[in-house]
C-alpha beads as a LAMMPS data file, in Angstrom:
LAMMPS data file: protein, C-alpha beads

213 atoms
212 bonds

1 atom types
1 bond types

-500.0 500.0 xlo xhi
-500.0 500.0 ylo yhi
-500.0 500.0 zlo zhi

Masses

1 110.0

Atoms # bond

1 1 1 -386.137 398.313 -9.341
2 1 1 -389.221 397.480 -7.358
3 1 1 -392.639 399.220 -8.185
4 1 1 -396.027 398.878 -7.390
5 1 1 -398.163 401.215 -9.525
6 1 1 -401.681 401.120 -8.423
7 1 1 -405.090 402.846 -9.596
8 1 1 -406.660 403.412 -6.201
9 1 1 -404.066 402.249 -3.678
10 1 1 -403.674 399.364 -1.550
11 1 1 -407.455 398.433 -1.803
12 1 1 -407.325 394.686 -1.255
13 1 1 -405.361 391.949 0.129
14 1 1 -403.677 391.021 -3.012
15 1 1 -402.110 394.572 -3.465
16 1 1 -401.103 394.594 0.056
17 1 1 -399.288 391.301 0.075
18 1 1 -397.660 392.581 -3.366
19 1 1 -396.171 395.302 -1.074
20 1 1 -395.005 392.920 1.509
21 1 1 -393.353 390.708 -1.236
22 1 1 -391.391 393.659 -2.900
23 1 1 -390.395 394.933 0.564
24 1 1 -389.160 391.432 1.579
25 1 1 -389.807 392.501 5.140
26 1 1 -392.548 391.854 7.628
27 1 1 -394.815 394.899 7.887
28 1 1 -393.423 395.753 11.341
29 1 1 -390.030 396.655 9.499
30 1 1 -391.365 398.635 6.869
31 1 1 -390.754 402.327 6.981
32 1 1 -392.874 404.364 4.501
33 1 1 -392.059 407.867 3.354
34 1 1 -395.600 409.186 2.314
35 1 1 -395.411 411.845 -0.358
36 1 1 -399.030 413.692 -0.338
37 1 1 -397.542 416.767 -2.510
38 1 1 -400.165 416.054 -5.454
39 1 1 -402.802 417.017 -3.138
40 1 1 -401.752 420.746 -2.618
41 1 1 -403.621 422.080 -5.290
42 1 1 -406.567 419.980 -5.168
43 1 1 -409.690 421.300 -3.614
44 1 1 -412.405 419.210 -2.020
45 1 1 -412.447 416.405 0.539
46 1 1 -409.329 414.411 1.312
47 1 1 -410.731 411.481 3.145
48 1 1 -409.697 408.931 0.469
49 1 1 -405.779 410.256 1.159
50 1 1 -406.508 409.595 4.813
51 1 1 -407.765 406.213 3.771
52 1 1 -404.252 405.414 2.120
53 1 1 -402.415 406.101 5.521
54 1 1 -404.843 404.202 7.394
55 1 1 -404.432 401.182 5.241
56 1 1 -400.591 401.417 5.972
57 1 1 -401.187 401.803 9.608
58 1 1 -403.664 398.796 9.589
59 1 1 -400.912 396.654 7.916
60 1 1 -398.835 397.324 10.814
61 1 1 -395.859 399.333 9.082
62 1 1 -393.164 400.542 11.590
63 1 1 -393.336 404.130 10.463
64 1 1 -395.236 406.423 8.271
65 1 1 -393.559 409.763 7.492
66 1 1 -395.262 412.541 5.595
67 1 1 -392.752 414.149 3.391
68 1 1 -394.121 417.111 1.247
69 1 1 -391.225 417.512 -1.304
70 1 1 -392.823 421.089 -2.052
71 1 1 -392.847 422.434 1.556
72 1 1 -389.131 421.735 2.564
73 1 1 -385.610 421.992 1.260
74 1 1 -383.920 419.006 -0.067
75 1 1 -381.470 418.773 2.930
76 1 1 -384.828 418.148 4.839
77 1 1 -386.701 415.665 2.785
78 1 1 -383.841 413.693 1.219
79 1 1 -382.548 412.185 4.499
80 1 1 -386.198 411.106 5.347
81 1 1 -386.607 409.262 1.981
82 1 1 -383.253 407.730 2.738
83 1 1 -384.517 406.459 5.844
84 1 1 -387.395 404.664 4.394
85 1 1 -387.978 401.281 2.961
86 1 1 -391.031 402.324 0.719
87 1 1 -391.558 405.563 -1.138
88 1 1 -395.132 406.050 -1.334
89 1 1 -396.291 408.775 -3.952
90 1 1 -400.099 409.480 -3.294
91 1 1 -402.614 410.820 -5.872
92 1 1 -404.068 414.351 -6.730
93 1 1 -402.758 416.517 -9.490
94 1 1 -400.353 414.905 -11.702
95 1 1 -398.860 417.976 -13.584
96 1 1 -398.287 419.790 -10.303
97 1 1 -396.802 416.472 -8.677
98 1 1 -394.429 415.989 -11.686
99 1 1 -393.335 419.816 -11.629
100 1 1 -392.476 419.486 -7.943
101 1 1 -390.379 416.424 -8.653
102 1 1 -388.288 418.221 -11.092
103 1 1 -388.030 421.549 -9.201
104 1 1 -387.257 419.836 -5.801
105 1 1 -384.507 417.871 -7.432
106 1 1 -386.159 414.580 -6.379
107 1 1 -386.389 413.492 -10.210
108 1 1 -382.310 413.419 -10.082
109 1 1 -382.433 411.397 -6.686
110 1 1 -385.153 408.742 -7.821
111 1 1 -382.717 406.232 -9.570
112 1 1 -380.276 406.131 -6.588
113 1 1 -383.205 405.794 -4.270
114 1 1 -384.906 403.129 -6.095
115 1 1 -381.868 400.921 -6.170
116 1 1 -382.870 399.440 -2.706
117 1 1 -386.291 400.964 -1.911
118 1 1 -389.869 399.993 -3.142
119 1 1 -391.983 402.862 -5.043
120 1 1 -395.663 402.784 -4.608
121 1 1 -397.835 405.032 -6.730
122 1 1 -401.429 405.975 -6.541
123 1 1 -403.030 407.422 -9.296
124 1 1 -401.010 410.663 -9.971
125 1 1 -398.023 408.851 -8.154
126 1 1 -398.351 405.974 -10.731
127 1 1 -398.843 408.366 -13.522
128 1 1 -395.505 410.077 -12.982
129 1 1 -393.552 406.909 -13.256
130 1 1 -394.430 406.525 -17.034
131 1 1 -392.745 408.064 -19.996
132 1 1 -394.954 411.050 -19.936
133 1 1 -398.077 412.119 -18.213
134 1 1 -400.424 412.480 -21.065
135 1 1 -403.298 410.494 -19.472
136 1 1 -403.522 412.711 -16.330
137 1 1 -407.011 414.154 -15.317
138 1 1 -405.679 417.695 -14.457
139 1 1 -407.723 419.700 -17.200
140 1 1 -404.600 420.974 -18.741
141 1 1 -403.045 420.583 -22.218
142 1 1 -399.602 420.650 -20.630
143 1 1 -397.779 416.975 -21.322
144 1 1 -394.714 416.821 -19.092
145 1 1 -392.048 413.964 -19.273
146 1 1 -392.350 411.408 -16.589
147 1 1 -389.907 409.525 -14.561
148 1 1 -389.673 407.141 -17.448
149 1 1 -389.138 404.144 -14.970
150 1 1 -391.312 401.974 -17.133
151 1 1 -391.948 401.850 -20.909
152 1 1 -395.792 401.677 -20.887
153 1 1 -398.414 404.036 -20.141
154 1 1 -401.233 403.902 -17.462
155 1 1 -404.947 405.156 -17.405
156 1 1 -405.989 404.721 -13.931
157 1 1 -409.656 404.644 -12.457
158 1 1 -411.036 402.473 -15.188
159 1 1 -414.828 402.290 -15.248
160 1 1 -415.051 405.058 -12.648
161 1 1 -417.864 407.297 -12.910
162 1 1 -415.969 410.157 -11.053
163 1 1 -413.574 410.181 -14.131
164 1 1 -415.403 410.399 -17.517
165 1 1 -412.046 409.894 -19.382
166 1 1 -411.925 406.461 -18.020
167 1 1 -415.801 405.678 -17.639
168 1 1 -415.629 403.093 -20.437
169 1 1 -413.624 401.019 -22.714
170 1 1 -414.735 403.181 -25.364
171 1 1 -413.705 406.345 -23.678
172 1 1 -410.227 405.067 -23.032
173 1 1 -409.846 403.732 -26.599
174 1 1 -410.469 406.893 -27.870
175 1 1 -408.108 408.768 -25.452
176 1 1 -405.074 406.422 -26.257
177 1 1 -405.402 406.947 -29.934
178 1 1 -401.911 407.836 -31.403
179 1 1 -400.042 406.749 -28.218
180 1 1 -396.832 405.236 -29.191
181 1 1 -396.588 402.581 -26.313
182 1 1 -398.789 399.923 -24.692
183 1 1 -401.248 401.501 -22.231
184 1 1 -402.918 399.533 -19.305
185 1 1 -406.037 400.806 -18.015
186 1 1 -406.769 399.799 -14.381
187 1 1 -409.785 399.816 -12.194
188 1 1 -409.263 400.898 -8.643
189 1 1 -408.573 397.258 -7.527
190 1 1 -405.716 396.754 -9.843
191 1 1 -402.015 397.554 -9.923
192 1 1 -398.836 396.812 -12.106
193 1 1 -396.140 395.236 -10.189
194 1 1 -392.600 395.434 -11.260
195 1 1 -389.742 393.518 -9.958
196 1 1 -386.488 394.198 -11.878
197 1 1 -387.400 393.361 -15.509
198 1 1 -390.447 391.194 -14.745
199 1 1 -393.802 393.058 -14.956
200 1 1 -397.327 391.751 -13.648
201 1 1 -400.622 393.136 -13.489
202 1 1 -402.338 392.126 -10.286
203 1 1 -405.184 392.876 -8.309
204 1 1 -408.955 391.856 -7.687
205 1 1 -410.601 394.038 -10.379
206 1 1 -410.435 394.522 -14.043
207 1 1 -408.078 395.913 -16.467
208 1 1 -407.596 396.543 -20.351
209 1 1 -404.553 396.345 -22.564
210 1 1 -404.171 398.887 -25.392
211 1 1 -401.494 398.277 -27.903
212 1 1 -400.047 400.921 -30.096
213 1 1 -401.098 400.876 -33.704

Bonds

1 1 1 2
2 1 2 3
3 1 3 4
4 1 4 5
5 1 5 6
6 1 6 7
7 1 7 8
8 1 8 9
9 1 9 10
10 1 10 11
11 1 11 12
12 1 12 13
13 1 13 14
14 1 14 15
15 1 15 16
16 1 16 17
17 1 17 18
18 1 18 19
19 1 19 20
20 1 20 21
21 1 21 22
22 1 22 23
23 1 23 24
24 1 24 25
25 1 25 26
26 1 26 27
27 1 27 28
28 1 28 29
29 1 29 30
30 1 30 31
31 1 31 32
32 1 32 33
33 1 33 34
34 1 34 35
35 1 35 36
36 1 36 37
37 1 37 38
38 1 38 39
39 1 39 40
40 1 40 41
41 1 41 42
42 1 42 43
43 1 43 44
44 1 44 45
45 1 45 46
46 1 46 47
47 1 47 48
48 1 48 49
49 1 49 50
50 1 50 51
51 1 51 52
52 1 52 53
53 1 53 54
54 1 54 55
55 1 55 56
56 1 56 57
57 1 57 58
58 1 58 59
59 1 59 60
60 1 60 61
61 1 61 62
62 1 62 63
63 1 63 64
64 1 64 65
65 1 65 66
66 1 66 67
67 1 67 68
68 1 68 69
69 1 69 70
70 1 70 71
71 1 71 72
72 1 72 73
73 1 73 74
74 1 74 75
75 1 75 76
76 1 76 77
77 1 77 78
78 1 78 79
79 1 79 80
80 1 80 81
81 1 81 82
82 1 82 83
83 1 83 84
84 1 84 85
85 1 85 86
86 1 86 87
87 1 87 88
88 1 88 89
89 1 89 90
90 1 90 91
91 1 91 92
92 1 92 93
93 1 93 94
94 1 94 95
95 1 95 96
96 1 96 97
97 1 97 98
98 1 98 99
99 1 99 100
100 1 100 101
101 1 101 102
102 1 102 103
103 1 103 104
104 1 104 105
105 1 105 106
106 1 106 107
107 1 107 108
108 1 108 109
109 1 109 110
110 1 110 111
111 1 111 112
112 1 112 113
113 1 113 114
114 1 114 115
115 1 115 116
116 1 116 117
117 1 117 118
118 1 118 119
119 1 119 120
120 1 120 121
121 1 121 122
122 1 122 123
123 1 123 124
124 1 124 125
125 1 125 126
126 1 126 127
127 1 127 128
128 1 128 129
129 1 129 130
130 1 130 131
131 1 131 132
132 1 132 133
133 1 133 134
134 1 134 135
135 1 135 136
136 1 136 137
137 1 137 138
138 1 138 139
139 1 139 140
140 1 140 141
141 1 141 142
142 1 142 143
143 1 143 144
144 1 144 145
145 1 145 146
146 1 146 147
147 1 147 148
148 1 148 149
149 1 149 150
150 1 150 151
151 1 151 152
152 1 152 153
153 1 153 154
154 1 154 155
155 1 155 156
156 1 156 157
157 1 157 158
158 1 158 159
159 1 159 160
160 1 160 161
161 1 161 162
162 1 162 163
163 1 163 164
164 1 164 165
165 1 165 166
166 1 166 167
167 1 167 168
168 1 168 169
169 1 169 170
170 1 170 171
171 1 171 172
172 1 172 173
173 1 173 174
174 1 174 175
175 1 175 176
176 1 176 177
177 1 177 178
178 1 178 179
179 1 179 180
180 1 180 181
181 1 181 182
182 1 182 183
183 1 183 184
184 1 184 185
185 1 185 186
186 1 186 187
187 1 187 188
188 1 188 189
189 1 189 190
190 1 190 191
191 1 191 192
192 1 192 193
193 1 193 194
194 1 194 195
195 1 195 196
196 1 196 197
197 1 197 198
198 1 198 199
199 1 199 200
200 1 200 201
201 1 201 202
202 1 202 203
203 1 203 204
204 1 204 205
205 1 205 206
206 1 206 207
207 1 207 208
208 1 208 209
209 1 209 210
210 1 210 211
211 1 211 212
212 1 212 213
């Protein structure tokens, strides 16, 4: 299984190169299925989401197919995911995204799809890959099970003033109290790269590690 779980997307050359390495293809042969679903219930400007697609375009990928798993039936979205090399799950509302993964049936297809595709997560798209989504920023007490693709948790947007729960080391330390697994807090220049059973934290920013107690 090959995963690139980012906080803020492909924001620097290190993360872009990691995607190319995981794909094991030149950019000109990469076909991306871009899942924007987490944005559906988020108000406000979406320029940052457009930026994600522009970075992919600027990489020179062969195709960017926008696949909203909540807007079409499985017989429409599944062949389009199967046609991709990279499943790129964008950010937004984590609870809504995880609910859509479950209700659409994608949660059942992911293990098969990821046998020969790369999964890229951005914010909510990274949260859903973990055991549960307790560290979301959706202003909800609902904690859904995640995809459990990894055995650790993530706190994204570290040191970002836009996300008070992650604005400082003390804020994150308070938030992870009682968590039964290791949590990596990533700023928006960082990611966790998974290649089969090997895990590496990469990027051009800062991160913190919190072990369970």
